[in-house]
C-alpha positions as CSV (number, residue, x, y, z in Angstrom):
1,X,20.8,11.1,1.6
2,X,17.3,12.1,0.6
3,X,14.8,13.6,3.0
4,X,12.8,10.4,3.6
5,X,15.9,8.5,4.5
6,X,17.1,11.3,6.7
7,X,13.8,11.4,8.6
8,X,14.1,7.7,9.3
9,X,17.7,8.1,10.4
10,X,16.9,11.0,12.8
11,X,14.2,8.8,14.5
12,X,16.6,5.9,14.8
13,X,19.4,8.1,16.2
14,X,17.1,9.5,18.8
15,X,15.7,6.1,19.6
16,X,19.3,4.7,20.1
17,X,20.2,7.3,22.7
18,X,16.7,7.8,24.4
19,X,16.0,9.1,26.9
20,X,19.1,11.3,26.4
21,X,18.8,14.3,24.0
22,X,20.6,15.2,20.8
23,X,21.0,18.8,20.0
24,X,20.0,20.3,16.6
25,X,23.6,21.2,16.0
26,X,24.7,17.6,16.7
27,X,22.1,16.2,14.3
28,X,23.0,18.8,11.7
29,X,26.7,17.8,11.8
30,X,25.7,14.1,11.8
31,X,23.6,14.3,8.7
32,X,25.6,17.1,7.0
33,X,22.7,19.6,6.7
34,X,21.9,22.9,8.3
35,X,20.4,23.4,11.8
36,X,17.4,24.9,10.1
37,X,16.9,21.8,8.0
38,X,17.0,19.6,11.1
39,X,14.4,21.8,12.8
40,X,12.1,21.5,9.8
41,X,12.6,17.7,9.8
42,X,11.8,17.5,13.6
43,X,8.7,19.6,13.1
44,X,7.5,17.3,10.3
45,X,8.1,14.2,12.4
46,X,6.2,15.8,15.3
47,X,3.3,16.7,13.1
48,X,3.1,13.1,11.8
49,X,2.7,11.9,15.4
50,X,6.3,10.9,16.3
51,X,6.7,11.5,20.0
52,X,9.7,13.9,19.9
53,X,10.0,16.7,22.4
54,X,12.4,19.4,23.1
55,X,14.4,19.4,26.3
56,X,15.6,23.0,27.3
57,X,18.9,24.0,28.7
58,X,22.6,24.0,27.8
59,X,22.7,20.2,27.6
60,X,19.2,19.9,26.1
61,X,18.1,19.0,22.7
62,X,15.5,16.7,21.1
63,X,14.4,13.5,22.9
64,X,12.3,10.6,21.7
65,X,9.8,9.0,24.0
66,X,11.1,5.5,23.5
67,X,8.2,3.8,25.3
68,X,5.8,5.1,22.7
69,X,7.6,4.2,19.5
70,X,8.5,1.1,17.7
71,X,11.0,0.2,14.9
72,X,10.1,1.4,11.4
73,X,7.3,-0.5,9.8
74,X,8.2,-1.3,6.2
75,X,5.1,-2.5,4.4
76,X,5.4,-4.1,1.0
77,X,3.1,-2.6,-1.7
78,X,0.9,-5.7,-1.6
79,X,0.6,-5.4,2.2
80,X,-0.4,-1.7,1.9
81,X,-3.1,-2.5,-0.6
82,X,-4.3,-5.4,1.6
83,X,-4.6,-3.1,4.6
84,X,-6.6,-0.6,2.5
85,X,-9.0,-3.4,1.6
86,X,-9.2,-4.6,5.2
87,X,-10.2,-1.1,6.3
88,X,-13.3,-1.4,4.1
89,X,-14.8,-3.4,6.9
90,X,-14.7,-0.3,9.1
91,X,-16.6,1.9,6.7
92,X,-19.9,1.5,8.6
93,X,-18.4,1.7,12.1
94,X,-17.4,4.6,14.4
95,X,-13.7,3.8,13.7
96,X,-13.8,4.8,10.1
97,X,-11.8,8.0,10.6
98,X,-9.2,6.3,12.9
99,X,-8.7,3.5,10.3
100,X,-8.1,6.0,7.5
101,X,-5.7,8.0,9.7
102,X,-3.7,4.8,10.6
103,X,-3.4,3.9,6.9
104,X,-2.1,7.4,6.1
105,X,0.6,7.1,8.7
106,X,1.6,3.6,7.6
107,X,1.9,4.7,3.9
108,X,3.9,7.8,5.0
109,X,6.4,5.4,6.7
110,X,7.0,3.4,3.5
111,X,10.0,3.9,1.3
112,X,9.2,6.3,-1.6
113,X,9.6,3.6,-4.3
114,X,7.3,1.2,-2.4
115,X,4.7,3.9,-1.9
116,X,4.7,4.7,-5.6
117,X,4.3,1.0,-6.4
118,X,1.5,0.6,-3.9
119,X,-0.4,3.5,-5.3
120,X,0.0,2.2,-8.8
121,X,-1.3,-1.3,-7.6
122,X,-4.3,0.4,-5.9
123,X,-5.3,2.0,-9.2
124,X,-5.8,-1.5,-10.6
125,X,-8.2,-2.6,-7.8
126,X,-11.9,-1.7,-8.2
127,X,-14.8,-2.4,-5.9
128,X,-18.4,-2.9,-6.9
129,X,-21.4,-2.6,-4.7
130,X,-21.9,-2.0,-1.0
131,X,-20.6,-4.1,1.9
132,X,-17.2,-5.7,2.7
133,X,-15.3,-7.6,0.0
134,X,-14.2,-11.2,0.7
135,X,-10.5,-11.9,1.4
136,X,-8.1,-10.7,-1.3
137,X,-7.2,-13.2,-4.0
138,X,-3.7,-14.8,-4.0
139,X,-3.1,-13.4,-7.5
140,X,-3.4,-9.8,-6.4
141,X,-0.4,-7.8,-7.4
142,X,1.2,-10.3,-9.8
143,X,2.5,-8.5,-12.9
144,X,3.7,-11.4,-15.0
145,X,2.0,-13.7,-17.4
146,X,-0.1,-16.3,-15.5
147,X,-0.9,-19.8,-16.7
148,X,-4.2,-20.8,-15.1
149,X,-6.6,-23.7,-15.0
150,X,-10.1,-22.2,-15.0
151,X,-13.5,-23.7,-14.6
152,X,-16.4,-21.6,-16.0
153,X,-20.0,-21.6,-14.7
154,X,-20.9,-24.6,-16.8
155,X,-18.1,-26.6,-15.2
156,X,-15.9,-26.6,-18.3
157,X,-12.2,-26.5,-17.5
158,X,-9.7,-24.8,-19.7
159,X,-6.0,-23.9,-19.5
160,X,-5.1,-20.4,-20.5
161,X,-2.3,-17.9,-20.4
162,X,-3.4,-14.5,-19.3
163,X,-2.0,-11.0,-18.8
164,X,-3.3,-9.5,-15.5
165,X,-4.7,-6.0,-15.9
166,X,-6.8,-5.3,-12.8
167,X,-9.2,-6.6,-10.1
168,X,-12.8,-6.1,-9.3
169,X,-14.1,-7.0,-5.8
170,X,-17.8,-7.6,-5.1
171,X,-19.4,-8.3,-1.7
172,X,-19.4,-12.0,-2.7
173,X,-16.5,-12.6,-5.2
174,X,-13.3,-11.3,-6.7
175,X,-12.7,-11.1,-10.4
176,X,-9.3,-10.9,-12.1
177,X,-9.6,-8.8,-15.3
178,X,-7.0,-9.9,-17.8
179,X,-6.1,-10.2,-21.5
180,X,-6.8,-13.8,-22.4
181,X,-4.5,-15.1,-25.0
182,X,-6.8,-18.0,-25.7
183,X,-9.8,-15.7,-26.5
184,X,-7.7,-12.8,-27.7
185,X,-9.7,-10.3,-25.7
186,X,-10.2,-8.9,-22.2
187,X,-12.0,-11.3,-19.9
188,X,-13.0,-11.3,-16.2
189,X,-12.1,-14.5,-14.3
190,X,-13.8,-15.2,-11.0
191,X,-10.9,-16.0,-8.8
192,X,-12.5,-18.8,-6.8
193,X,-12.9,-20.6,-10.2
194,X,-9.1,-20.4,-10.9
195,X,-8.3,-23.9,-9.6
196,X,-4.5,-23.6,-10.1
197,X,-2.1,-21.1,-11.5
198,X,1.6,-20.7,-12.1
199,X,3.6,-17.5,-12.6
200,X,5.7,-17.4,-15.8
201,X,8.9,-15.5,-16.2
202,X,7.5,-13.4,-19.1
203,X,6.5,-9.8,-18.3
204,X,3.6,-8.9,-20.5
205,X,3.7,-5.8,-22.7
206,X,2.2,-2.7,-21.3
207,X,-1.6,-2.7,-21.7
208,X,-3.9,-0.3,-20.0
209,X,-7.2,-1.2,-18.4
210,X,-9.6,1.3,-19.9
211,X,-12.7,2.7,-18.2
212,X,-14.9,1.1,-20.8
213,X,-13.4,-2.3,-19.9
214,X,-15.0,-1.8,-16.5
215,X,-18.4,-0.6,-17.8
216,X,-20.3,-3.0,-15.7
217,X,-24.1,-2.7,-16.2
218,X,-25.1,-3.0,-12.6
219,X,-23.7,-0.9,-9.8
220,X,-21.0,1.8,-9.6
221,X,-17.3,0.8,-9.7
222,X,-15.1,2.5,-7.2
223,X,-11.3,2.6,-7.4
224,X,-9.4,1.7,-4.3
225,X,-7.3,4.4,-2.8
226,X,-4.5,4.6,-0.3
227,X,-5.3,8.2,0.6
228,X,-7.3,7.0,3.6
């Protein structure tokens, strides 16, 4: 059992028996680690805000304040990125720091592989200009080839197959940056002009979105982060 899984398991064990305590020795035997490892794990959980306290005495141990906890929150990578985007609305409010702290705690509670995927997805999301971005597009996070019907600014409709590379959010619109197989080059598609789309089974070949592909002549482009 890796450390992340063990931390989850310790919290669940303490929640199951709360308000009764579990000793460090009992937890060490249960998870087949040393008492010192359990003590380090408990300290890490306490520092992250988990309400665990030590009850002294011969029958004491570690207790979880069950009234102030809830079951584990397992966000999907897409949900984590959506929350990071939603917190942009707090940037100009007195709750900016609290929002960032909440995001850090939620990301820390995710499974390691989901956290890695969420951070990778966040690197593909870029924000341009000041002010809140509109709701995230439905195509956010899709990594397969898309078949879309797109209407350009002149009202001309085309059907295309595209390979998603990244996303740019402005205060007024979202753009999907993708390799367009019709034009054989990288194009930016305004997502509200994608009138329909279907997800194909094909996984596109690896293709990096280079900084020069986002060399937008007006405004600075900021990459989304889950660091809070």
